[in-house]
A tleap script that builds the chain and sets N, CA, C and O, in Angstrom:
source leaprc.protein.ff14SB
mol = sequence {
  NMET VAL LEU ASN SER SER ASN ASN LYS ALA
  PRO ALA LYS LEU ARG PHE PHE VAL ALA ALA
  THR PRO VAL ALA GLY ALA ILE VAL PHE PRO
  ILE VAL VAL PRO ILE VAL ILE ASN ARG PHE
  GLY ILE SER SER GLY VAL LEU THR ALA LEU
  LEU LEU SER GLY VAL TRP PHE ILE ALA MET
  LEU LYS THR SER GLU MET PRO CHIE
}
set mol.1.N position { -40.105 -48.379 0.236 }
set mol.1.CA position { -39.373 -49.390 -0.635 }
set mol.1.C position { -39.105 -48.669 -2.025 }
set mol.1.O position { -39.604 -49.093 -3.068 }
set mol.2.N position { -38.420 -47.739 -1.978 }
set mol.2.CA position { -38.092 -46.961 -3.272 }
set mol.2.C position { -36.753 -47.530 -3.748 }
set mol.2.O position { -35.830 -47.622 -2.938 }
set mol.3.N position { -36.605 -47.905 -4.977 }
set mol.3.CA position { -35.431 -48.410 -5.549 }
set mol.3.C position { -34.368 -47.315 -5.635 }
set mol.3.O position { -34.633 -46.236 -6.167 }
set mol.4.N position { -33.162 -47.587 -5.113 }
set mol.4.CA position { -32.096 -46.685 -5.202 }
set mol.4.C position { -31.331 -46.761 -6.411 }
set mol.4.O position { -30.874 -47.852 -6.753 }
set mol.5.N position { -31.122 -45.655 -7.151 }
set mol.5.CA position { -30.409 -45.833 -8.481 }
set mol.5.C position { -28.970 -46.209 -8.435 }
set mol.5.O position { -28.375 -46.660 -9.414 }
set mol.6.N position { -28.383 -45.995 -7.176 }
set mol.6.CA position { -26.985 -46.365 -6.958 }
set mol.6.C position { -26.874 -47.955 -6.726 }
set mol.6.O position { -25.822 -48.576 -6.879 }
set mol.7.N position { -27.979 -48.478 -6.374 }
set mol.7.CA position { -28.022 -50.017 -6.061 }
set mol.7.C position { -28.630 -50.699 -7.180 }
set mol.7.O position { -29.859 -50.694 -7.242 }
set mol.8.N position { -27.942 -51.297 -8.094 }
set mol.8.CA position { -28.478 -51.944 -9.257 }
set mol.8.C position { -29.029 -53.303 -8.986 }
set mol.8.O position { -29.792 -53.827 -9.799 }
set mol.9.N position { -28.680 -53.892 -7.890 }
set mol.9.CA position { -29.106 -55.266 -7.469 }
set mol.9.C position { -30.292 -55.153 -6.499 }
set mol.9.O position { -30.130 -55.366 -5.298 }
set mol.10.N position { -31.409 -54.839 -6.986 }
set mol.10.CA position { -32.628 -54.789 -6.153 }
set mol.10.C position { -33.109 -56.324 -5.934 }
set mol.10.O position { -32.890 -57.171 -6.800 }
set mol.11.N position { -33.724 -56.603 -4.818 }
set mol.11.CA position { -34.254 -57.960 -4.593 }
set mol.11.C position { -35.175 -58.355 -5.749 }
set mol.11.O position { -35.833 -57.498 -6.339 }
set mol.12.N position { -35.219 -59.539 -6.044 }
set mol.12.CA position { -36.024 -60.123 -7.154 }
set mol.12.C position { -37.521 -59.770 -6.873 }
set mol.12.O position { -38.235 -59.320 -7.770 }
set mol.13.N position { -37.975 -59.985 -5.608 }
set mol.13.CA position { -39.451 -59.743 -5.353 }
set mol.13.C position { -39.764 -58.345 -5.535 }
set mol.13.O position { -40.863 -58.061 -6.012 }
set mol.14.N position { -38.893 -57.367 -5.199 }
set mol.14.CA position { -39.193 -56.011 -5.332 }
set mol.14.C position { -39.214 -55.632 -6.861 }
set mol.14.O position { -40.066 -54.861 -7.303 }
set mol.15.N position { -38.306 -56.166 -7.596 }
set mol.15.CA position { -38.280 -55.973 -9.126 }
set mol.15.C position { -39.625 -56.502 -9.713 }
set mol.15.O position { -40.287 -55.823 -10.499 }
set mol.16.N position { -39.968 -57.646 -9.329 }
set mol.16.CA position { -41.232 -58.194 -9.824 }
set mol.16.C position { -42.410 -57.307 -9.436 }
set mol.16.O position { -43.301 -57.076 -10.254 }
set mol.17.N position { -42.427 -56.819 -8.236 }
set mol.17.CA position { -43.523 -55.953 -7.787 }
set mol.17.C position { -43.626 -54.672 -8.546 }
set mol.17.O position { -44.724 -54.223 -8.873 }
set mol.18.N position { -42.398 -54.021 -8.858 }
set mol.18.CA position { -42.301 -52.813 -9.675 }
set mol.18.C position { -42.820 -53.068 -11.059 }
set mol.18.O position { -43.498 -52.240 -11.667 }
set mol.19.N position { -42.485 -54.228 -11.533 }
set mol.19.CA position { -42.896 -54.543 -12.942 }
set mol.19.C position { -44.424 -54.869 -13.077 }
set mol.19.O position { -45.086 -54.545 -14.063 }
set mol.20.N position { -44.890 -55.501 -12.057 }
set mol.20.CA position { -46.237 -55.971 -12.048 }
set mol.20.C position { -47.235 -54.871 -11.663 }
set mol.20.O position { -48.382 -54.998 -12.093 }
set mol.21.N position { -46.951 -53.854 -10.939 }
set mol.21.CA position { -47.778 -52.886 -10.452 }
set mol.21.C position { -48.596 -52.222 -11.545 }
set mol.21.O position { -49.820 -52.169 -11.423 }
set mol.22.N position { -47.989 -51.716 -12.598 }
set mol.22.CA position { -48.803 -51.023 -13.657 }
set mol.22.C position { -49.702 -52.083 -14.412 }
set mol.22.O position { -50.832 -51.758 -14.776 }
set mol.23.N position { -49.261 -53.198 -14.621 }
set mol.23.CA position { -50.040 -54.243 -15.354 }
set mol.23.C position { -51.180 -54.663 -14.566 }
set mol.23.O position { -52.286 -54.774 -15.094 }
set mol.24.N position { -50.968 -54.930 -13.211 }
set mol.24.CA position { -51.969 -55.390 -12.384 }
set mol.24.C position { -53.225 -54.379 -12.256 }
set mol.24.O position { -54.401 -54.744 -12.272 }
set mol.25.N position { -52.772 -53.035 -12.126 }
set mol.25.CA position { -53.779 -51.975 -12.133 }
set mol.25.C position { -54.504 -51.936 -13.423 }
set mol.25.O position { -55.727 -51.796 -13.442 }
set mol.26.N position { -53.816 -52.052 -14.480 }
set mol.26.CA position { -54.516 -51.892 -15.776 }
set mol.26.C position { -55.402 -53.049 -16.134 }
set mol.26.O position { -56.288 -52.896 -16.975 }
set mol.27.N position { -55.206 -54.188 -15.542 }
set mol.27.CA position { -56.060 -55.310 -15.751 }
set mol.27.C position { -57.161 -55.406 -14.721 }
set mol.27.O position { -58.307 -55.693 -15.068 }
set mol.28.N position { -56.831 -55.165 -13.430 }
set mol.28.CA position { -57.866 -55.303 -12.386 }
set mol.28.C position { -58.930 -54.191 -12.419 }
set mol.28.O position { -60.110 -54.474 -12.209 }
set mol.29.N position { -58.541 -52.946 -12.676 }
set mol.29.CA position { -59.483 -51.871 -12.684 }
set mol.29.C position { -60.726 -52.019 -13.573 }
set mol.29.O position { -61.872 -51.896 -13.139 }
set mol.30.N position { -60.409 -52.298 -14.873 }
set mol.30.CA position { -61.672 -52.410 -15.798 }
set mol.30.C position { -62.436 -53.701 -15.584 }
set mol.30.O position { -63.566 -53.817 -16.058 }
set mol.31.N position { -61.864 -54.686 -14.885 }
set mol.31.CA position { -62.658 -55.831 -14.672 }
set mol.31.C position { -63.582 -55.627 -13.434 }
set mol.31.O position { -64.788 -55.865 -13.493 }
set mol.32.N position { -62.968 -55.180 -12.324 }
set mol.32.CA position { -63.600 -55.107 -11.070 }
set mol.32.C position { -64.705 -53.957 -11.042 }
set mol.32.O position { -65.769 -54.189 -10.467 }
set mol.33.N position { -64.505 -52.863 -11.578 }
set mol.33.CA position { -65.420 -51.748 -11.456 }
set mol.33.C position { -66.775 -52.096 -12.273 }
set mol.33.O position { -67.861 -51.891 -11.729 }
set mol.34.N position { -66.708 -52.586 -13.487 }
set mol.34.CA position { -68.059 -52.889 -13.986 }
set mol.34.C position { -68.780 -54.095 -13.160 }
set mol.34.O position { -70.007 -54.116 -13.056 }
set mol.35.N position { -68.074 -54.948 -12.666 }
set mol.35.CA position { -68.758 -56.042 -11.840 }
set mol.35.C position { -69.373 -55.358 -10.661 }
set mol.35.O position { -70.543 -55.608 -10.373 }
set mol.36.N position { -68.698 -54.549 -9.992 }
set mol.36.CA position { -69.227 -53.840 -8.879 }
set mol.36.C position { -70.512 -53.005 -9.238 }
set mol.36.O position { -71.533 -53.044 -8.551 }
set mol.37.N position { -70.381 -52.305 -10.285 }
set mol.37.CA position { -71.532 -51.536 -10.788 }
set mol.37.C position { -72.673 -52.388 -11.146 }
set mol.37.O position { -73.807 -52.004 -10.861 }
set mol.38.N position { -72.481 -53.521 -11.751 }
set mol.38.CA position { -73.496 -54.425 -12.156 }
set mol.38.C position { -74.208 -55.020 -10.878 }
set mol.38.O position { -75.436 -55.102 -10.847 }
set mol.39.N position { -73.464 -55.410 -9.887 }
set mol.39.CA position { -74.057 -55.996 -8.696 }
set mol.39.C position { -74.593 -55.087 -7.581 }
set mol.39.O position { -75.537 -55.436 -6.872 }
set mol.40.N position { -73.944 -53.874 -7.444 }
set mol.40.CA position { -74.247 -53.080 -6.300 }
set mol.40.C position { -74.744 -51.704 -6.692 }
set mol.40.O position { -75.257 -50.967 -5.850 }
set mol.41.N position { -74.595 -51.333 -8.004 }
set mol.41.CA position { -75.047 -49.993 -8.361 }
set mol.41.C position { -73.871 -49.003 -8.689 }
set mol.41.O position { -72.696 -49.268 -8.434 }
set mol.42.N position { -74.291 -47.852 -9.272 }
set mol.42.CA position { -73.312 -46.970 -9.751 }
set mol.42.C position { -72.493 -46.254 -8.598 }
set mol.42.O position { -71.311 -45.945 -8.748 }
set mol.43.N position { -73.149 -46.034 -7.535 }
set mol.43.CA position { -72.424 -45.280 -6.436 }
set mol.43.C position { -71.442 -46.129 -5.852 }
set mol.43.O position { -70.395 -45.620 -5.451 }
set mol.44.N position { -71.651 -47.459 -5.740 }
set mol.44.CA position { -70.604 -48.370 -5.259 }
set mol.44.C position { -69.540 -48.567 -6.313 }
set mol.44.O position { -68.383 -48.797 -5.962 }
set mol.45.N position { -69.869 -48.490 -7.569 }
set mol.45.CA position { -68.856 -48.599 -8.644 }
set mol.45.C position { -67.904 -47.427 -8.656 }
set mol.45.O position { -66.696 -47.545 -8.862 }
set mol.46.N position { -68.587 -46.181 -8.399 }
set mol.46.CA position { -67.678 -45.005 -8.317 }
set mol.46.C position { -66.758 -44.966 -7.166 }
set mol.46.O position { -65.608 -44.538 -7.275 }
set mol.47.N position { -67.296 -45.446 -5.973 }
set mol.47.CA position { -66.496 -45.568 -4.787 }
set mol.47.C position { -65.371 -46.594 -5.069 }
set mol.47.O position { -64.213 -46.307 -4.763 }
set mol.48.N position { -65.656 -47.708 -5.608 }
set mol.48.CA position { -64.638 -48.683 -5.968 }
set mol.48.C position { -63.592 -48.171 -6.887 }
set mol.48.O position { -62.413 -48.482 -6.715 }
set mol.49.N position { -63.985 -47.376 -7.883 }
set mol.49.CA position { -63.016 -46.809 -8.725 }
set mol.49.C position { -62.153 -45.798 -8.096 }
set mol.49.O position { -60.963 -45.709 -8.399 }
set mol.50.N position { -62.689 -45.068 -7.269 }
set mol.50.CA position { -61.831 -44.088 -6.433 }
set mol.50.C position { -60.887 -44.797 -5.544 }
set mol.50.O position { -59.718 -44.419 -5.466 }
set mol.51.N position { -61.340 -45.820 -4.859 }
set mol.51.CA position { -60.442 -46.550 -3.993 }
set mol.51.C position { -59.340 -47.381 -4.716 }
set mol.51.O position { -58.183 -47.438 -4.299 }
set mol.52.N position { -59.761 -47.983 -5.764 }
set mol.52.CA position { -58.757 -48.734 -6.540 }
set mol.52.C position { -57.726 -47.844 -7.189 }
set mol.52.O position { -56.529 -48.126 -7.142 }
set mol.53.N position { -58.209 -46.724 -7.819 }
set mol.53.CA position { -57.239 -45.838 -8.420 }
set mol.53.C position { -56.341 -45.144 -7.323 }
set mol.53.O position { -55.175 -44.875 -7.609 }
set mol.54.N position { -56.837 -44.853 -6.103 }
set mol.54.CA position { -56.028 -44.311 -5.086 }
set mol.54.C position { -54.939 -45.400 -4.611 }
set mol.54.O position { -53.753 -45.087 -4.510 }
set mol.55.N position { -55.352 -46.540 -4.361 }
set mol.55.CA position { -54.415 -47.598 -3.934 }
set mol.55.C position { -53.294 -47.807 -5.056 }
set mol.55.O position { -52.104 -47.916 -4.759 }
set mol.56.N position { -53.752 -47.852 -6.318 }
set mol.56.CA position { -52.849 -48.032 -7.410 }
set mol.56.C position { -51.853 -46.918 -7.613 }
set mol.56.O position { -50.682 -47.171 -7.897 }
set mol.57.N position { -52.307 -45.674 -7.468 }
set mol.57.CA position { -51.545 -44.506 -7.433 }
set mol.57.C position { -50.418 -44.412 -6.338 }
set mol.57.O position { -49.281 -44.009 -6.582 }
set mol.58.N position { -50.850 -44.819 -5.138 }
set mol.58.CA position { -49.948 -44.905 -4.083 }
set mol.58.C position { -48.832 -45.913 -4.263 }
set mol.58.O position { -47.656 -45.674 -3.988 }
set mol.59.N position { -49.320 -47.136 -4.780 }
set mol.59.CA position { -48.363 -48.245 -5.113 }
set mol.59.C position { -47.383 -47.795 -6.205 }
set mol.59.O position { -46.188 -48.074 -6.113 }
set mol.60.N position { -47.848 -47.146 -7.171 }
set mol.60.CA position { -46.921 -46.575 -8.236 }
set mol.60.C position { -45.922 -45.563 -7.726 }
set mol.60.O position { -44.770 -45.543 -8.160 }
set mol.61.N position { -46.358 -44.724 -6.806 }
set mol.61.CA position { -45.513 -43.757 -6.292 }
set mol.61.C position { -44.431 -44.321 -5.337 }
set mol.61.O position { -43.291 -43.857 -5.317 }
set mol.62.N position { -44.855 -45.384 -4.514 }
set mol.62.CA position { -43.942 -46.002 -3.630 }
set mol.62.C position { -42.837 -46.781 -4.412 }
set mol.62.O position { -41.722 -46.928 -3.911 }
set mol.63.N position { -43.123 -47.233 -5.532 }
set mol.63.CA position { -42.176 -48.085 -6.300 }
set mol.63.C position { -41.507 -47.339 -7.368 }
set mol.63.O position { -40.762 -47.953 -8.132 }
set mol.64.N position { -41.701 -46.027 -7.510 }
set mol.64.CA position { -41.165 -45.264 -8.667 }
set mol.64.C position { -39.699 -45.023 -8.491 }
set mol.64.O position { -39.222 -44.996 -7.356 }
set mol.65.N position { -38.947 -44.844 -9.573 }
set mol.65.CA position { -37.542 -44.638 -9.535 }
set mol.65.C position { -37.357 -43.103 -9.989 }
set mol.65.O position { -37.479 -42.725 -11.154 }
set mol.66.N position { -37.056 -42.307 -8.934 }
set mol.66.CA position { -37.042 -40.963 -9.299 }
set mol.66.C position { -35.524 -40.531 -9.347 }
set mol.66.O position { -34.722 -40.972 -8.523 }
set mol.67.N position { -35.173 -39.674 -10.315 }
set mol.67.CA position { -33.716 -39.225 -10.275 }
set mol.67.C position { -33.521 -38.189 -9.091 }
set mol.67.O position { -34.423 -37.414 -8.775 }
set mol.68.N position { -32.395 -38.218 -8.510 }
set mol.68.CA position { -32.037 -37.302 -7.409 }
set mol.68.C position { -31.443 -36.035 -7.849 }
set mol.68.O position { -31.104 -35.191 -7.020 }
savepdb mol mol.pdb
quit
């Protein structure tokens, strides 16, 4: 689902997803990781941080607009 620069009319849902991806990651990450650390311990918190950052990074790459 990569936006094509020649197609200026991307579907509204895709445009919303592209706009919401950085915001969602920036909000969810600092909320979820401390909660997991508090409830389950530091090792689970580190694992959660790695998984969340990996998923967020992949989502950002999938929706990025790269020049050709």
